[in-house]
C-alpha positions in Angstrom: -0.2 0.2 -0.1 3.0 2.1 1.0 4.6 1.6 -2.3 1.4 2.5 -4.5 0.9 5.1 -2.6 4.3 6.3 -3.2 4.3 5.8 -6.8 1.0 8.1 -7.2 2.3 10.8 -5.7 5.7 10.7 -7.9 3.3 10.3 -11.1 1.5 13.4 -9.6 4.5 15.5 -9.3 5.5 14.5 -13.0 2.4 15.7 -14.3 2.1 18.7 -12.4 5.6 19.2 -13.7 4.8 18.8 -17.4 1.7 20.9 -16.8 4.0 23.7 -15.3 6.5 22.9 -18.4 3.6 23.6 -20.9 2.1 26.6 -19.1 5.6 28.1 -19.5 6.1 27.2 -23.2 3.3 29.5 -24.0 5.5 32.5 -23.3 5.0 34.4 -26.4 5.3 38.5 -26.6 3.7 39.3 -30.0 1.6 42.5 -31.3 -1.7 42.5 -33.1 0.3 42.9 -36.3 1.9 39.3 -35.7 4.8 40.6 -34.9 7.4 40.7 -32.1 7.1 43.9 -29.9 9.6 46.5 -29.8 10.7 49.9 -28.1 9.1 52.8 -29.4 11.7 55.7 -30.9 9.5 58.2 -28.8 7.8 57.7 -25.2 4.2 57.3 -25.7 2.1 60.1 -24.1 -0.7 57.9 -23.0 -0.3 54.5 -22.6 2.9 55.6 -20.7 3.6 52.3 -19.3 4.6 50.8 -22.4 6.7 53.2 -23.3 10.1 51.0 -23.0 8.3 47.9 -24.6 5.4 47.2 -26.1 3.4 47.2 -29.3 2.5 51.0 -29.9 3.8 53.9 -31.6 3.6 57.4 -30.7 1.0 57.6 -33.3 -1.0 54.6 -32.4 -0.7 55.9 -28.6 -2.3 59.0 -30.2 -5.1 57.0 -31.7 -5.7 55.5 -28.6 -5.9 58.5 -26.8 -8.5 60.4 -29.2 -10.9 57.3 -28.8 -10.7 57.5 -24.9 -11.7 60.8 -24.7 -14.5 60.9 -27.5 -15.6 58.1 -25.0 -15.3 59.7 -21.7 -17.4 62.7 -23.8 -20.5 60.9 -22.7 -19.6 61.1 -18.5 -20.0 63.4 -16.4 -17.5 64.1 -13.6 -18.6 61.5 -11.4 -19.0 58.8 -14.3 -15.5 59.9 -15.5 -14.0 59.2 -12.2 -15.9 56.0 -11.6 -15.0 54.7 -15.2 -11.8 56.3 -16.8 -9.2 54.2 -15.4 -11.2 51.5 -16.9 -11.8 52.6 -20.2 -8.1 53.4 -20.2 -6.7 50.1 -19.2 -8.8 48.3 -21.3 -7.9 50.7 -24.2 -4.0 50.6 -23.7 -4.1 46.5 -24.1 -3.3 47.1 -28.0 0.1 48.6 -26.6 0.9 45.7 -24.3 3.5 43.3 -25.5 1.2 40.0 -24.8 -1.9 41.9 -27.3 -1.9 39.0 -29.4 -2.6 36.6 -26.4 -5.0 39.4 -24.7 -6.8 39.5 -28.1 -6.9 35.9 -29.0 -5.0 36.8 -32.0 -2.2 34.8 -32.3 -3.3 32.6 -34.6 -3.5 34.8 -38.0 -6.1 32.4 -39.9 -8.9 33.2 -37.3 -10.5 36.5 -36.3 -9.5 37.9 -33.2 -11.5 40.1 -30.2 -13.0 43.3 -30.1 -11.8 43.6 -26.9 -8.7 42.3 -24.5 -9.5 39.7 -22.4 -10.0 40.3 -18.9 -9.5 38.3 -15.8 -12.6 37.0 -14.0 -12.3 39.5 -10.6 -11.4 42.5 -12.7 -14.5 41.6 -15.3 -16.8 41.3 -12.4 -15.8 44.7 -10.9 -15.8 46.5 -14.4 -19.4 45.4 -14.7 -20.3 46.2 -11.3 -19.6 49.9 -11.5 -19.6 50.8 -15.5 -20.7 47.8 -17.5 -23.3 50.2 -19.5 -19.7 51.4 -21.4 -19.2 48.1 -23.5 -21.2 49.4 -26.1 -19.1 52.3 -26.3 -15.7 50.5 -26.4 -17.3 48.8 -29.3 -18.1 51.5 -31.2 -16.2 52.3 -34.1 -16.7 53.3 -37.9 -19.9 50.8 -37.8 -23.5 52.1 -36.8 -23.7 52.7 -33.2 -27.0 51.3 -33.0 -26.0 47.9 -34.1 -23.6 47.7 -31.1 -26.0 49.0 -28.9 -28.2 46.5 -29.5 -25.5 43.6 -30.0 -24.5 44.6 -26.4 -27.1 45.6 -24.4 -28.5 42.4 -23.8 -25.4 41.3 -21.8 -24.7 44.5 -20.0 -27.3 43.9 -17.5 -26.4 40.2 -17.1 -22.9 39.6 -15.3 -22.5 35.7 -16.6 -23.0 37.1 -19.8 -21.4 40.1 -19.7 -18.0 38.2 -18.4 -18.5 35.2 -20.7 -17.8 37.8 -23.2 -14.7 39.8 -21.8 -13.1 37.0 -20.0 -9.9 35.2 -20.5 -9.8 31.7 -19.0 -6.0 31.7 -19.1 -5.4 33.3 -16.2 -1.8 33.8 -16.9 -2.5 35.7 -19.6 -5.5 37.9 -18.7 -5.5 41.3 -17.9 -4.3 42.9 -15.6 -2.6 39.5 -14.1 -0.1 39.7 -17.3 1.0 42.8 -15.7 2.0 41.1 -12.5 3.0 38.0 -13.7 6.8 37.3 -12.4 7.8 34.5 -14.9 6.2 36.5 -18.4 8.2 39.7 -17.4 11.2 38.4 -16.0 13.2 38.6 -19.2 11.1 40.4 -21.2 12.2 42.0 -24.3 15.6 39.8 -24.5 16.4 37.0 -26.3 15.1 33.7 -24.6 16.9 30.9 -23.6 16.5 27.5 -22.7 16.8 25.8 -19.4 20.5 25.3 -20.3 21.4 28.7 -21.4 20.8 28.1 -25.2 19.6 31.3 -27.0 16.1 30.5 -29.2 16.3 31.9 -32.8 14.4 31.5 -35.5 14.7 31.4 -39.2 12.8 32.3 -42.6 13.3 30.4 -45.6 14.9 32.7 -48.4 15.9 30.3 -51.3 16.2 26.8 -51.9 17.0 24.0 -54.4 20.4 25.2 -54.5 23.3 22.9 -55.4 25.9 23.2 -52.3 25.1 26.9 -52.0 28.8 28.7 -51.2 28.5 32.3 -50.9 26.2 35.2 -50.7 27.1 38.8 -51.5 25.8 42.1 -52.2 26.7 45.0 -54.3 26.2 47.9 -51.8 24.5 50.0 -54.2 20.7 50.6 -53.2 19.5 47.8 -55.1 19.3 45.1 -52.1 20.2 42.4 -54.4 21.9 39.4 -53.7 24.0 37.3 -55.3 24.1 33.3 -54.9 27.4 30.9 -55.9 27.0 27.3 -56.3 29.6 25.0 -55.7 29.1 23.8 -59.8 29.7 27.0 -61.1 26.6 29.0 -61.5 26.0 32.4 -59.8 22.4 33.6 -59.4 20.8 37.3 -59.1 18.2 37.5 -56.5 15.8 40.7 -56.3 15.0 42.2 -52.9 11.1 40.7 -53.4 13.0 37.5 -53.5 12.2 36.4 -56.9 15.2 34.7 -58.8 16.4 35.7 -62.2 16.5 33.0 -64.7 19.5 34.1 -66.3 22.6 33.6 -64.4 25.5 36.3 -63.2 27.8 33.9 -64.3 28.5 30.5 -65.6 31.4 28.6 -65.1 30.7 25.3 -65.1 32.4 24.6 -67.9 36.0 25.5 -66.6 35.2 24.7 -63.0 36.9 21.6 -60.8 34.3 19.7 -59.2 32.6 16.1 -59.4 29.2 15.3 -57.7 31.2 13.0 -54.9 29.4 13.9 -51.4 32.1 15.8 -49.8 34.0 17.0 -52.9 36.0 20.2 -51.5 36.9 21.4 -54.7 34.5 23.6 -57.5 33.3 27.5 -57.4 34.0 28.5 -53.7 33.6 32.5 -53.9 33.0 35.7 -54.9 33.4 38.9 -53.9 32.0 42.0 -55.5 34.1 45.4 -55.9 32.9 47.2 -52.7 32.3 50.5 -55.5 30.6 48.2 -57.8 28.3 50.9 -59.3 31.2 52.6 -60.8 34.2 50.1 -61.0 31.9 47.1 -62.3 33.9 44.4 -61.4 33.6 41.1 -59.3 36.2 38.8 -58.5 35.7 34.6 -58.1 37.6 31.9 -56.8 37.5 28.3 -57.7 39.2 24.7 -58.6 40.8 24.7 -62.0 42.6 21.5 -63.8 45.6 23.0 -66.1 47.3 19.9 -68.2 46.1 17.5 -65.4 47.3 19.6 -63.0 44.8 21.0 -59.9 45.2 24.8 -59.2 43.2 27.3 -57.5 42.5 30.3 -59.8 41.5 33.9 -58.3 40.1 36.0 -61.7 38.2 39.6 -62.4 35.4 39.9 -64.3 34.0 42.8 -65.9 30.0 43.4 -65.9 28.4 44.0 -69.5 28.0 47.3 -70.8 24.3 47.2 -70.9 23.2 44.8 -68.3 24.1 44.9 -64.4 22.8 41.6 -63.9 25.2 39.7 -65.7 29.3 39.2 -66.2 30.9 39.7 -69.5 32.2 35.9 -69.7 34.8 37.2 -72.3 36.4 39.9 -69.9 38.1 36.9 -67.5 41.8 38.1 -66.3 43.6 35.9 -64.2 44.7 37.7 -60.9 47.0 34.3 -59.6 46.9 30.6 -59.9 48.3 28.4 -57.1 49.2 25.0 -57.6 47.4 22.2 -55.4 49.3 19.5 -54.3 46.0 17.5 -53.1 42.5 17.9 -53.6 41.3 19.3 -50.4 42.0 22.1 -48.0 41.6 24.6 -50.7 40.3 27.8 -48.7 38.3 29.6 -50.8 37.3 33.0 -49.0 37.6 36.3 -51.1 36.7 39.7 -48.9 37.5 43.7 -49.3 38.2 45.1 -46.4 37.5 48.8 -45.1 40.9 49.7 -47.1 39.4 48.5 -50.4 41.9 45.8 -50.5 41.4 42.2 -51.6 41.6 39.4 -49.1 42.5 35.7 -50.4 42.2 32.9 -48.0 44.3 29.9 -49.5 44.2 26.2 -47.9 47.3 24.8 -46.7 47.3 22.5 -49.4 45.4 19.2 -48.5 45.7 15.7 -47.2 45.5 15.7 -43.3 47.6 17.6 -41.3 49.7 20.0 -43.5 52.6 17.4 -44.5 54.6 19.6 -46.7 57.9 20.2 -45.8 59.6 20.4 -42.9 57.1 22.6 -41.1 54.1 22.5 -43.4 53.0 25.3 -46.0 51.3 27.2 -43.5 54.7 27.9 -41.8 56.6 28.2 -44.9 56.4 31.7 -45.8 57.8 31.2 -49.4 54.6 29.7 -50.1 51.3 30.8 -50.8 49.6 27.5 -49.3 48.0 28.2 -46.1 47.9 31.7 -46.1 45.5 34.9 -46.3 46.8 37.5 -48.5 46.0 41.4 -49.1 46.5 42.9 -53.0 45.3 45.9 -54.2 43.4 45.2 -57.5 42.5 48.9 -58.4 43.7 50.7 -61.1 45.2 47.6 -62.5 43.6 47.9 -66.2 46.9 48.6 -67.7 49.7 47.0 -65.8 50.1 43.9 -63.3 46.7 42.1 -62.3 47.7 43.3 -58.5 49.9 45.1 -56.3 51.0 44.9 -53.0 50.1 47.1 -50.5 53.1 49.2 -49.1 52.3 48.3 -45.5 51.9 44.3 -45.8 53.7 42.4 -43.1 56.7 40.5 -44.3 57.1 42.6 -47.4 60.6 43.6 -46.6 61.5 39.9 -45.4 63.4 38.0 -48.1 61.3 35.2 -49.5 58.1 35.7 -47.5 55.4 36.3 -49.8 52.5 37.9 -47.0 50.2 37.6 -44.2 50.4 37.2 -40.5 51.1 33.8 -38.2 47.6 32.5 -36.6 49.7 29.0 -35.9 48.9 26.4 -38.2 50.2 23.7 -38.0 51.9 24.5 -34.6 48.7 25.2 -33.1 45.1 24.0 -33.6 43.4 26.8 -31.6 45.0 27.0 -28.2 46.5 23.3 -28.3 49.8 22.0 -29.9 49.1 20.2 -32.7 52.9 20.0 -33.6 54.8 19.7 -30.3 57.9 20.6 -31.5 57.0 23.5 -33.2 54.5 24.7 -30.6 57.3 25.2 -28.4 59.4 27.0 -31.0 60.1 30.6 -28.9 60.1 32.4 -32.7 56.5 31.3 -33.2 55.0 34.4 -32.3 51.4 33.8 -33.6 48.6 35.2 -33.2 46.1 33.0 -31.0 42.3 32.7 -31.5 39.8 34.7 -29.5 37.6 31.2 -29.0 38.2 27.7 -29.3 36.1 24.6 -28.8 36.4 21.0 -28.3 35.6 18.3 -31.2 32.6 17.0 -29.2 30.8 20.2 -30.6 32.2 20.1 -33.7 34.7 19.4 -36.4 35.0 22.0 -38.5 34.1 25.7 -37.9 32.0 28.0 -40.5 33.0 31.3 -39.8 30.3 34.0 -39.3 29.5 37.6 -38.9 29.2 39.9 -36.0 25.5 41.3 -36.2 25.3 45.0 -37.2 21.5 44.9 -38.8 19.0 47.1 -37.6 15.6 44.5 -37.7 17.0 42.6 -34.7 18.3 45.0 -31.9 19.0 42.3 -29.5 21.7 40.7 -31.7 23.7 43.8 -32.3 27.4 42.7 -31.5 27.0 39.3 -31.2 29.1 37.1 -33.4 27.2 34.0 -34.8 28.8 31.4 -36.5 28.6 27.2 -36.8 29.8 23.9 -37.4 30.1 22.1 -40.7 29.8 18.7 -39.6 27.8 19.1 -36.3 25.3 21.2 -37.8 25.5 23.5 -34.5 24.8 27.4 -34.3 27.1 29.3 -32.2 27.3 33.2 -31.0 30.0 35.0 -28.8 30.0 38.3 -27.4 32.4 40.1 -26.2 32.2 41.7 -22.8 33.6 45.0 -23.0 34.5 45.5 -19.1 37.3 42.5 -19.4 37.7 42.0 -23.0 36.4 38.3 -22.7 34.2 36.4 -25.4 31.1 35.1 -23.8 29.7 31.8 -25.3 26.3 30.7 -26.1 25.1 28.4 -27.8 22.0 29.1 -30.2 19.1 26.7 -30.9 16.0 26.7 -32.7 12.9 28.2 -30.7 10.1 25.7 -29.0 7.0 26.1 -28.6 5.0 29.3 -29.4 8.6 31.0 -29.7 8.5 30.6 -33.4 4.7 31.0 -34.4 5.0 34.2 -36.2 3.7 35.0 -40.3 7.1 33.1 -42.2 8.9 32.0 -39.6 10.6 28.4 -39.2 12.3 26.6 -36.6 14.2 24.2 -38.0 17.3 24.0 -40.8 19.4 21.4 -42.9 22.6 20.3 -41.1 25.4 20.9 -43.2 26.3 24.9 -42.5 28.3 25.7 -45.8 28.5 29.5 -45.0 27.2 32.9 -43.6 26.0 36.2 -45.4 25.2 39.4 -44.8 22.7 41.2 -46.9 22.9 45.0 -47.6 21.0 46.2 -45.2 23.5 43.9 -42.4 20.6 41.3 -41.6 22.5 38.0 -41.1 21.7 34.9 -43.1 23.5 31.2 -43.2 23.6 28.7 -46.5 23.1 24.6 -45.6 22.7 21.7 -47.1 20.6 18.3 -46.5 22.9 16.3 -49.0 26.9 17.6 -49.6 27.0 17.4 -53.4 27.6 20.1 -55.8 24.8 18.5 -58.3 22.2 17.7 -55.2 19.5 20.9 -54.9 19.3 20.3 -51.5 21.0 23.9 -50.8 18.6 26.4 -48.5 19.5 30.1 -47.6 18.3 30.8 -43.8 17.8 33.8 -42.6 18.4 34.7 -38.8 15.5 36.2 -37.1 14.7 37.1 -33.4 11.6 36.6 -32.4 11.6 38.4 -28.9 12.1 42.1 -30.0 12.1 43.9 -33.4 13.1 47.6 -34.1 10.5 50.0 -34.1 8.2 50.8 -37.1 9.9 53.1 -39.5 13.3 52.5 -38.2 14.4 50.1 -40.8 12.5 51.1 -43.7 14.5 50.9 -47.2 13.8 51.7 -50.6 15.4 49.5 -53.0 16.8 51.4 -56.4 15.6 50.5 -59.7 17.0 47.4 -61.4 16.6 46.9 -65.0 15.6 43.3 -65.9 16.4 41.3 -68.9 14.6 38.0 -68.6 12.3 36.5 -67.0 11.7 36.2 -63.1 11.5 33.0 -60.9 9.3 33.6 -57.7 10.1 32.1 -54.6 8.3 29.5 -53.0 9.3 28.5 -49.4 9.2 24.6 -49.2 9.5 24.4 -45.2 6.3 24.2 -43.1 5.8 27.2 -41.3 5.7 27.1 -37.4 2.6 29.1 -37.3 0.8 26.6 -39.4 1.7 23.5 -37.2 -0.8 21.6 -35.5 -0.3 22.1 -31.6 1.2 18.8 -29.8 -0.7 20.1 -26.5 -4.6 21.1 -25.7 -4.5 25.1 -25.7 -5.8 27.0 -22.7 -9.6 27.8 -23.7 -9.6 31.9 -24.2 -13.6 31.7 -24.2 -16.4 29.9 -22.7 -18.6 28.2 -24.4 -21.8 29.8 -25.6 -25.5 29.2 -24.6 -27.3 28.8 -28.2 -30.7 27.3 -30.0 -29.5 23.9 -30.4 -31.0 21.6 -33.3 -31.2 17.8 -34.2 -27.6 16.4 -34.7 -27.8 14.9 -38.5 -26.2 11.0 -38.5 -22.7 10.9 -38.9 -21.4 10.5 -42.0 -19.1 7.7 -43.0 -16.8 10.1 -44.3 -14.8 12.9 -42.7 -15.7 16.6 -43.4 -13.6 19.4 -43.8 -15.3 22.4 -42.7 -14.5 26.2 -44.1 -15.7 28.8 -41.8 -17.4 31.9 -43.3 -15.7 35.0 -43.2 -16.8 37.9 -41.0 -17.3 41.3 -42.4 -15.5 44.5 -40.9 -17.6 46.4 -38.5 -19.0 48.9 -41.8 -21.1 45.9 -43.2 -22.9 45.1 -40.0 -26.5 45.0 -40.3 -29.1 44.1 -38.2 -31.2 41.0 -39.8 -34.9 41.7 -40.2 -36.2 39.3 -37.9 -40.1 37.7 -37.9 -42.2 38.9 -35.3 -43.0 35.8 -33.9 -39.7 34.4 -33.6 -36.5 35.1 -31.4 -33.1 34.0 -30.4 -30.9 35.1 -27.5 -27.3 34.0 -27.7 -24.4 35.3 -26.4 -22.2 36.5 -29.4 -18.5 37.3 -29.2 -17.7 40.4 -31.4 -14.5 39.6 -33.5 -12.5 42.4 -35.3 -10.7 41.7 -38.4 -7.5 41.4 -39.0 -4.8 43.0 -41.2 -1.4 41.6 -42.5 1.4 43.8 -43.4 4.5 43.1 -44.5 7.7 43.2 -42.3 9.7 46.4 -42.5 13.6 45.7 -44.2 16.8 47.6 -42.7 18.8 50.2 -43.7 21.8 50.0 -41.5 24.8 49.4 -43.3 26.7 46.3 -42.5 30.1 46.6 -40.5 32.6 43.8 -40.6 34.4 42.8 -37.1 37.4 39.9 -37.4 36.4 37.4 -34.8 38.2 33.9 -34.6 40.9 32.7 -36.8 41.6 29.0 -37.5 43.4 26.8 -39.6 42.0 27.6 -43.1 40.0 24.6 -45.1 37.5 24.4 -47.6 33.6 23.6 -45.6 32.3 21.4 -48.2 33.6 18.6 -47.2 31.3 15.8 -45.7 31.5 11.8 -45.3 28.2 11.3 -45.1 25.0 12.6 -46.9 22.0 13.4 -44.9 18.8 14.2 -46.3 16.4 16.3 -44.1 12.5 15.5 -44.9 10.1 18.7 -44.5 7.0 18.5 -43.3 3.7 19.9 -45.4 1.1 22.4 -44.2 -1.5 20.7 -42.1 -5.2 21.1 -43.2 -6.8 23.2 -40.1 -10.4 22.3 -39.1 -13.0 24.4 -37.8 -12.5 25.3 -33.6 -14.6 23.3 -31.2 -15.5 24.5 -27.7 -16.7 27.6 -28.7 -18.5 29.8 -31.8 -17.4 32.3 -33.2 -19.7 34.4 -35.5 -19.9 34.7 -39.4 -16.8 35.1 -40.7 -14.9 35.6 -44.3 -11.5 33.8 -45.1 -8.4 35.8 -45.1 -6.4 34.9 -47.5 -3.2 36.9 -47.1 -1.7 35.0 -44.3 -2.4 31.2 -46.0 -0.8 31.1 -49.5 0.0 27.7 -51.3 3.5 27.1 -51.0 3.7 25.9 -54.5 1.1 27.8 -56.4 0.4 31.5 -57.0 -3.3 31.0 -58.4 -5.6 33.5 -56.9 -8.3 32.4 -54.9 -11.8 32.5 -56.0 -14.1 34.7 -53.7 -16.6 31.6 -53.2 -17.2 30.3 -49.5 -18.3 26.7 -49.1 -20.2 26.0 -46.0 -21.4 22.7 -44.4 -23.8 23.6 -41.9 -26.2 25.9 -41.1 -24.8 26.8 -37.8 -21.9 28.7 -40.1 -23.9 29.9 -42.7 -26.4 32.4 -40.9 -25.4 35.7 -39.6 -26.3 36.5 -35.7 -29.4 37.7 -35.2 -29.1 41.5 -34.0 -30.7 41.7 -30.3 -33.6 43.9 -29.9 -33.1 45.0 -26.0 -33.3 48.1 -24.5 -30.9 50.6 -25.5 -27.9 51.6 -23.0 -29.2 54.9 -20.9 -26.3 57.1 -22.5 -27.8 57.2 -26.1 -29.6 60.2 -27.1 -30.1 58.8 -30.4 -33.7 57.4 -31.3 -33.2 53.8 -32.4 -32.3 53.0 -36.0 -33.1 50.1 -37.7 -31.5 48.9 -41.2 -32.9 49.3 -44.9 -32.1 45.9 -45.0 -29.0 44.0 -46.0 -27.0 43.1 -49.1 -28.7 39.5 -50.7 -26.1 37.1 -49.8 -25.1 33.9 -51.5 -27.3 31.2 -50.7 -25.0 28.4 -48.8 -23.6 25.8 -51.0 -25.1 22.1 -49.9 -21.7 20.0 -49.3 -23.8 16.7 -50.8 -24.3 18.2 -54.3 -22.3 18.1 -57.2 -19.4 20.4 -57.4 -19.0 22.7 -60.0 -15.9 23.1 -62.1 -15.3 26.7 -59.7 -16.2 25.0 -56.8 -13.8 22.1 -57.7 -10.9 24.8 -58.2 -11.3 26.4 -55.5 -11.2 23.0 -53.7 -8.1 22.3 -54.8 -6.3 25.2 -54.3 -7.2 25.5 -50.7 -6.0 22.1 -50.3 -2.9 23.2 -51.8 -2.7 26.0 -49.0 -3.3 23.7 -46.5 -6.5 25.3 -45.9 -9.8 24.3 -45.1 -12.5 22.9 -47.3 -15.6 20.5 -48.0 -14.8 17.4 -49.9 -16.7 13.7 -49.7 -13.8 10.9 -49.6 -15.7 8.4 -51.0 -13.0 6.3 -53.2 -11.1 3.2 -51.8 -7.9 4.0 -50.7 -4.4 4.3 -53.2 -6.6 4.3 -56.4 -4.9 6.2 -59.1 -6.7 7.6 -62.2 -4.5 7.3 -65.3 -3.3 4.5 -68.1 -4.0 1.1 -66.6 -3.5 -2.4 -68.2 -6.2 -3.3 -70.7 -8.1 -6.1 -72.0 -5.7 -9.2 -73.1 -3.2 -7.6 -70.7 -1.6 -4.5 -72.5 0.6 -2.4 -70.8 0.3 1.4 -71.2 3.0 3.0 -73.4 6.2 4.6 -71.9 5.7 8.3 -70.5 2.4 7.1 -69.2 1.3 8.7 -65.8 -1.0 8.1 -63.3 -2.4 10.1 -60.1 -2.4 7.7 -56.9 -4.5 9.3 -54.1 -4.3 8.1 -50.3 -8.2 9.1 -50.2 -9.1 7.8 -53.7 -9.7 11.1 -55.2 -9.4 11.4 -59.0 -8.3 14.8 -59.5 -5.5 14.9 -57.5 -2.6 12.7 -56.1 1.1 11.6 -56.2 2.5 11.7 -59.7 3.7 8.2 -61.4 5.2 7.8 -64.3 5.6 4.5 -66.8 8.7 3.8 -67.9 10.6 0.5 -69.1 7.6 -1.4 -68.0 7.1 -0.3 -64.5 5.2 2.6 -62.2 7.5 5.0 -60.6 7.7 8.2 -58.8 8.9 11.8 -59.7 10.8 13.7 -57.7 9.8 17.7 -56.7 13.1 19.4 -57.7 12.4 21.7 -60.7 8.8 20.3 -61.2 6.7 23.8 -61.7 2.6 23.9 -62.9 3.5 23.6 -66.3 5.2 20.1 -65.2 1.8 19.4 -63.5 0.1 20.7 -66.5 1.6 18.0 -69.1 0.6 15.3 -66.0 -2.9 17.0 -65.7 -3.7 16.8 -69.5 -2.2 13.2 -69.9 -5.5 11.9 -67.1 -8.0 14.1 -69.1 -7.9 17.8 -67.4 -7.1 20.9 -68.6 -4.4 22.1 -66.1 -2.9 22.1 -63.1 -4.2 24.1 -60.4 -1.1 23.3 -57.6 1.8 21.2 -57.5 2.5 19.6 -54.1 5.8 18.8 -53.2 7.5 17.3 -50.2 5.1 14.5 -50.5 2.4 16.0 -49.7 0.2 14.0 -51.6 1.6 10.7 -49.7 5.2 9.0 -50.1 5.7 5.5 -52.1 6.8 2.5 -50.7 10.3 2.1 -50.6 10.1 -1.0 -53.4 8.8 1.8 -55.9 11.7 3.2 -57.9 12.4 6.8 -58.6 12.3 7.4 -62.3 12.5 10.9 -63.1 14.3 13.9 -61.3 14.8 17.7 -62.8 12.1 17.4 -64.7 11.3 21.0 -66.5 8.6 21.5 -69.2 7.2 24.4 -71.1 3.7 23.0 -70.9 2.9 21.7 -74.2 4.5 18.4 -74.3 2.7 15.1 -74.8 4.7 13.5 -71.3 7.4 13.9 -69.1 9.5 12.4 -70.8 9.9 15.0 -73.6 10.4 17.4 -70.9 13.9 18.5 -69.8 15.1 16.1 -67.2 17.9 13.7 -65.8 18.1 10.0 -66.9 15.8 7.5 -66.2 16.5 6.3 -62.8 19.0 8.9 -62.2 17.9 10.8 -58.9 19.4 13.3 -56.0 16.4 12.4 -53.9 14.2 10.3 -51.8 10.2 9.3 -51.8 10.0 12.5 -48.9 10.1 14.4 -52.3 7.0 12.8 -54.6 5.7 15.3 -56.3 1.7 15.5 -56.8 -0.6 17.5 -58.2 -4.2 18.7 -58.5 -5.9 18.9 -61.6 -8.7 20.9 -62.7 
């Protein structure tokens, strides 16, 4: 008995600890524009308590002040004295750093409350003293009488009144949220997990790249960035995220590399002249084979005369070449310093441990291997390709080529590598600022000190990573002691990254770091370290705990003349905000009492309910009711949402030297790892509390692979969601002097659509696009599982012709499914790399439809069994081909993907 009691106690303690941890995970400061809070540029004059950190700037603070005094003009002195504090406190919660939770607005896909959620005791006190002010608070640009009718019925009933206003989450409700020590302890600082790991988030900005090794900008006001692939391509990305279809540079015929995983040779770096707009030159570093001898080459290119987005390939001029004794440790970094000299980072020659000569290449001053070179490439058009700056170290030392001594191979970090060299008194090497053990990683990828504008908390933080372990790390200098303090960086958990467009996972192999023209920081990573695998992604580093004040980081990219086509960017990774929660959230409102009807018989197939939209207050009207019927219901009035784009940054980058280690290429990998990404899940109508009529907000839930516009058609599956809430005809509040008015009628509404009726072509199109965007729709699943539409074996066992396709749907749907193609006598899948809506249209026409409504990537339509072969990859179609075999593609059966990348389509 004693043992059992003890066990139960331990279980109870464990459950309580888990619940406490779940509650802590809900800490999520967020504003009503779905962005992090900020410190206003100027102190607030009205809602002063949020002057240091919150969600209002001075302009918004002024709007709240005007609304407050407009409301209070209805009161005499006694009423003003009694109710002013309540009205002010409620209005100012729009400025609270927890405004999104108070207004039930953390999910951008559902409508928010009209007023902040109050704690129970505070609501009761407010009802007792100032309950008739509710309709004044709700008064907006719409009809005041409409709000009076909607609220008068609950103003005299405390239970209904507080059911409408109360937020059941006692941790977040007002005013408890102000006094919660846990929530406010580190408010506005970078969140840390219990081990001190800094929790940051990411934004995907480019994907489908083949080992992206460098990302640079032109510093010309265009805010373009240029991305180099190990294979030899350099691509131009515009400020809006789209990519030009023609490469900035194509050296694939000259670059020495291979598809082997871990091959360190290839195109390794590009640097644009700091005065690119006038000098118009770029410098590249790549591996090359000259008479069967491997070399590294640094070359200079000039921009084309009439195209700022393409280099003149005929203008190549070799700056220097260095023979490579081995195929690894190639170095590869090119940088322009503030002195406008070009810095060239050359590897030690390869193999392991720099075994060349008595001291190794790095300690041999007569060779360029294992060195950092500093050269002057200005004013070189008529003479030598470069000159040596007069203040270079070792300039007057005989047989010395250049550079400073950073210790390799005598030391690796602080530790002795070659003990004999390490104890040589003449070594006089420069020690690093930080070193980490091999249990944390084995190949450092150097980064940058953050000097951007959008993330104030990150200023001065040096962010770097490890190629082998995939760790993100940071160092920050203590200005008092001069020491560098280390913190690991991890991805934000739970609610931390629940902001639009943010993700909290990345590919393991961190190849490089980069800055954009505004100083914001990125890193380049891949899931498969091969120069030919399209598994590379560029991530922007985001701090979700604090942003810059609105307007501080605004940029206006200068105009760029475009030749060719633009390829728009579509992220592949699922946004955190779209992921289904793993635990049940604390309810924010109570269940409503409504008139109920007999429930229909349960269907044998699932129904996904699309919630109809809620109009803005200007369109609210009373629905005329027959005089013999009435219905009383407690209504939750919700405000429509607005979505704004994040402000970019304008602060110019400032580079700061941080760590020094032996120079090796970061493209070396002994193994290959492919990370499978999740797809956006479909969401369903909330249960537990009823929301009023609402209209879909398509601006916050876009398809990941389709740019099609959604028609303004709302499907409903229940009269519960298709009816407008009736106006509540109760006595008006005592402060109203106007006579009650009635609406002359409302605009005729589109009748609800019967979910069991046959769908029109428009409805089918709408349903397909909603599924592609991870949204909601009405669809009956009746077909048997895993039955595809397409070519099948006919009479007599005749097999379909090569290139035939079929759609395999786990739900048995005829217009969508995983794409399978018939080649060499068997069915196989198609990888989603380069697969666009044009290729989807080729497939859809083969199976009897007109076009592809959406292309579903990352196995969104289900993965094939392991026994099914992957037959096609890198499929690029123009749209008019008869089959996928007629499109540009890889050889049949040759691919760099898994079934986690099986492509699917939705046809119409």
